[in-house]
N, C-alpha and C positions, 0 to 999 in steps of 0.2 A: 294301830302304828303296832311294830315288831318291837319288845324289849326285854329285858337280859333277862336270862333265864333262869328261876327259881334249882332248877338241878346239872350238874356241873356238864358239861362233853366229854367224852372221851371219844378218842386218836387215837387207831395204833400204827403203832411206826412198823412200815416194814419193809423189805428188801427182795428184789427177784434175783438171791443172788446167795452167795456160797458160805455165807454168815447174815450176821442182822450189823446193823453201823458200829458194830465191835469184833477188829479181826478174828479175838480169840474163841470168838461163838462157834465155829464150826471143831476147837478141840475138847468142847467138853463132854464129858461123854453121855448126855441125856441130849444132844445136839442129833436132828435129824438129818441123815446124808441124805436124803433123798431132792434136793432142792430144783432137778431136773424133772421131776412127775407133776402130773394133776393132780395127784391126792398130796401132797406135801401144800399144795397151795388150800383144796379143800380143804382141807383140816383147822387147818390157819382159821380162813375165812369163817368154820363152821363154830372156832371156837371162839373169832369176834361178837359172832351173834349170839351165843351160848348169853356171853358176856353184856347182853347188848349194848352194845358199841355201837356210835354213830355211826363210826365208817371206819377202814383203816389203808391208809395210802402206802404205795408203794414209791419210795425216792431210785434217784435214777441218778446217773451222770452218762458221759458217752463216752469214756476213755476207763481202767485199769489206770491205779496206782502206777505210774512209774515217772515221777517227777524226781525222785530220788533216784540219786545216781543215776536217771535217765536210763537205768534199767528196769525194765519185770520180770526180770531174771526175782526178785527176792521178793514180791509182788505174787507173783505164782506160787511159788516154791513155802511163802509161808501161808500162804489164803488170804489176803488183805481186797479183798473185797473185787479178787480176779473176775470172778464171773459175774455180767449181766446180761441177764434175760429182758425181750421188752416187755415191756415192765403192762401192757396194753391188752396183750394174749394173757401173761397172767391175772392180769384183773378179772376177765373173761372166764378164763373156770374157775374161779371166786366167785363169781357170779352165778353160776350154770350148779355151784354150788349150795346158794344161802337165798333164801326171798325176802328179807330186811334190812342189813345192817349193805349204808355207805360201800362204796369201791372206788380209792384214786388212784389217780398215774401222773408222773410226773413226764413235761415234755418240756426242751426248753423254743425259748421263741430265738436265738441264736442263731437254730440249724437247723428250723423249720420255717413253712410258708403259716401266714394262717387259713388260709383256704382249708388246709391239710388238715391241722390242726381242730378244728371247728367242726370239721365234720368227722372226727374219729372221733373229738366224746359228745356231739349228738348223737352219734351212731350208740354210743357204749350208754347213754342216759337210756336211748329206744329199749333195747336189748336188755338191761336190767329194770326198767320195771322207773325210770328217773330214776336210781341210785349212785351218778354218776360226780366225779367229780374229779378235776383238772388244776394238778400239783405246775405253779407259775414257775420254772426260773429262770434264770441269766445266766449261761453253763462261762465258769471260771475261770477255767485254767485252760493253757494252749497244749495240753496232751487233747483234747478236744474236738480245739480249734485241727491240731492235723489228722485228727481223723476226718477231719471236712472237710479236705485237701488246702487249707487257707493254712499260714505260719505258726503266726496267735491268734488269741482272743481282743476281741474286743476294748477298751478300758473301761473300769468301771461304770461312771457314769453316761456315757456314751450305750453298753449297755441295755440299762436303765432307759435313756429318750428311747430307743431301737422297740423298745419293749411297749410305753404308751403307745404307742404306736399298732403295735401288732395285737393288743389288747383290742383297740379300738376296732379291726380289722375284725378281727375275732369273734365280739357286742357283736357289731354290725352284717356281720351274714348271720348269725343268730336269731336275728327280728327280721330276717328278712319275707319266715314265710308267718304271715296273719294267726292268730288262733284258731280262727275258721276259715281257712284256708281250702283246707283236707273237705272232698263233700261226698262223693266214692259211690256216685247212685248210677248203679251201670242201665238202671230204667232210662235215666235219661240221658244216658251218656258222658258225661259231667264225672271228672278223675275229682279236680279241684278250682276253683278263682282265680283263673287268672289274673286280676285283678289285686287280688290278697297274698302273690307272692310278688317281691321286686327284686329289683337289680342294687347293686351297692353302690357300684361305680366310683369306688374310692381309689383316690390317685394324691399320694403322700412321698414325704422325704425318703422313705425308708420302702414303701409298699406301694405297688398297685393293685386292687383285686377287681374287675369288675363283677363277677354273681351270673347268672342265682344262684343262690343256693339252693344245694344239691337233698336233701335231708333238712323235715318240715319241723318246726316248731317240736321242741320235746317233753316228755311232762311235766319236766321241773319250768319250763320254757328255758332256763338255763341248766347245763349244768353246774352247780360248787364251785368257783373260786378256791385254789389254795394258795396260801402264799407265803413266802418266809422270809425279806425284805426285812435286813435291821440297822445296819447299816441308815446314815441320817439321810442316803438316797435312797434304799431302799424302803423303808419305812414310809416315804411319800408315796412309793412308788404302793405297797402295803394299804397299805391307808384309801385311797384313789378308787386299788384293784379287788382288794383281796376279799375275801365272804369270810371262813375261814383261815388264823389268821395263825399260823405257828412260828412261835418265841421259844427262846432261851436263856433263860436267867436264871444267876446261881443261887442267888439274893430277896429274899424277900420284900425290903427295902426300892430294892432297883428296879423289881421286879412291878409290883405298885403303882413307880411313876414313869418307866416304859407304857403300861396297861395307860396309864392319864393318858402319855402322853399323843398314843397312836386315837385315842375316840376323842382329843380336840383335833388333829389331826385330819381328822374323816370330816371332823363338824366343820372346817373348814373351805373344805373341800365341796362343800355341798353334799354330806353322807348322815345319814343319820347312824351316829357311831353305835347300837344298837343292833344295826342290819348287819353288820360282823360279828364273828364269835372268834377270840384271840386263846388258844391251847401252846400253853410252855411243857415245853419239855418234859418226862422226868424218867428216870431208870429205876421202880420198885423192885424188890431185893425182897421177900417176903415170905415170912416159914411161918410156923405154927405157933413160931414162938419166941423171941428175940434170939434167943443163943441159935435157933436151927438157921435165921435169917444171916448172921453172921460164919456159922459156918457157911453157909452158902458164895459167901461173899468173899472168905479167904479159899474156896475152894474155886473159883473162878480168877477169883488173883492171878492164882501159880500161874496160869497158862498164860497169861500176857507178856510180851516182848518190846523191850522198848522199839524192835523195826517194824511196829502196828505205828504205833501215837509218832513215829519219827517222817513213814511210810505221808502215813492221812497230812499231816501240817503239809506233809509238802503238796500233796495234791491240795488241799483246803487252799494253801495261801498262794499257790503260784509259787513259790522259791525252793530249793535242793537246799534243804536239810544238808545233805552229806557233807555239801561244802566247810559243814562246821562244827568244830567240837562243841560237847555237853554244855561247858563251861563258857564256849565264846559267847557273844554279848554283839545283840543288834542296835547299829549305827543309828539318827534320826532318818540318817537317807536310806538305809536299806528298808529301815518302819516307814517311811512313807513311801519305797516300791510296791512296795508289797501290794500285787493287785488283783487278790483274791475275795475270798469272803471277810473284807475290812471286819466285822464284828468281832472274827476272832484278835486279828491284832487289836482291834480298840479294848477288848478285855484286857490282852492279857498286858496291853501300853496300863492302864488303868488298877488291875491289881500288883503288877508286880514289886510296887513300891520303889522301881527307881528309873531313869530317862534309859539306862538304854538294859535290859530288860534280856536275859541269856537264851539259850534253845531250853535248856533244862527248864528256864520258868516257864517257856509253850508248852511244851511238855506238861507242867503241874498246870496250870494255871486252863486250858483247854477241856485236857482226859478226852480227847479225842479216842481213845482206843482202852479208855480203861474204865472203870465202874468208881471213879474216886470221889463223883459226885453224883451216885445211888441213894432212894432213902433206902433206908434199910432196918428191916425192923416186923414186928407183926402185927397183923392184918390189923389191928386201932391205931397200933404205929403210922402206919403208911396212911391209914383214911383221912386221922390224926395233920398231919402234914397235907394231905391234898383238902383240909377243910378250911381248913388256916385260908392258903393263898387264896380258895375259892372264892372264901367271903370276905376278906381282905380288905375290896376283892384286888386279886393280883394278875387277874386272868377267868376264864369263863371256863373252860376246861383245862384237860390234858392234854398230850401226843403219848400214848404208853411206849415208852424204846424196852427193849427185851434183851437181856444178857445173852440169851440164846433163845431158838426157838425149838417144836413147840412152848418145852416145859415153862420154859420163864413165863409165857406167856398165860397158860396154864393155870401156876402160879397162883399169875393175878387175879384174873376171872373164878377160881377155882376161895379165894379163902379173904381180897378184897372184893371182891363185890358184893357181895352178900352183905358187908358190913356197908358198904357206900347205901348201899338200898336199904335198911338195917333205918340210917338215921335220913334216908331221905332224898339222897343227894343223888339219885341213879333210878334211872325206872325201873320195872319189875319187865313190863311187854312194851313191844312197841307198840303204842301206837297207829302212829302213820303210815302211809307208804315208799313214799319218797324222801332223801335226804335232807331236803329242805322241813321238811316235817320233824326229824329226827333233832334239828339243828334250831329249830322253829325260827328259819329266815324266808320270809316273803317268795314269791312266783314273782324273777319284775317285770313290770311294765316295760316294753317295747321302744327302746330309745333310749332308755333310762341313763344306762353306762356310756354310754358315747355322747352325750349330751355331760354331761361332768364335765 
């Protein structure tokens, strides 16, 4: 049986774009600006591997942020996540430059077909020797829908209802080649056993997909599934399908409660709670001394702009924040109408202390474009924070966000990782070859997921 690991998981939070998740990243003098080159991503991949990370995965959206004012000019001029390369192509550049670190990319269940997604990630898993992961998202805003020829996106819960069936189809295709299907016996003239390759013949409410699938079973059995739903409906989806769960919690007590709740949900769905790893987002700002770290944060803070925050809030919540002043309030009706990432809305309602939070409350509490919630300090300070959260336990590991690339990631690898290794919390070398080996996840048996 899989059990909770004694060492924490390290996950690199990556973007195939001009900045990290924080728009000001490209403005930093240490940031590399050759983000359209393979060498940029090869360097990041090697840095992750040098730090013995389990995986680096690429976040993605299918539109640039232009919900604010319904215009993209501010996005392009300020470099607010306006570049979005295809993450699977970028992943392969990293895969060819590394040999151990896991590699994940985001694909939406809302605007792709299950057969296509199953084939993409099976292929990536073969070509990387069993290191691939799929970050499952249900696309959140109307701008993405318009790029796909639609007027608006699906309602929040409807996206997840559709995604449940999508996942069943993908896992079904992944299981249609038995482990012993391939023979490749030239003398006998037998390539593969016909009775070991099956059709899916799925017909459901949202999808029909026949098969047979065109990619043999992969080195991991299935690519690892990453999921980040934190709304009530999103948590149920994550508890059912996720193997590496990406969460964002700012308070230790609430993080511990959420961690236990997610494990309980998984058990209620018939899953072993130890068959998944929960990793919480953290932005470490580290220096050789605490003063150096504080100076680094202050220098970065000087690069941020209000428009960065307002643009990302508009994108994430599918609401045009240009229609309100900074001190204007949201009515209960307006809050209920926000159709994007509802975990953002719910956090603001919980922590604002008022029934009608202001725009400024959204900016302060969510801090999607700043380092307001960063963990700042010397290597021991950062390691203390991670160790406390891991041993509480409030998580099984951490998604490491960077203020800018690649320097902030290098600071973490060079300063914090050795301290974590000294404490026995992070491996000193890779002992397995696949991502499932790194994470301590079992190879799934055929049919286990679709029957859950």
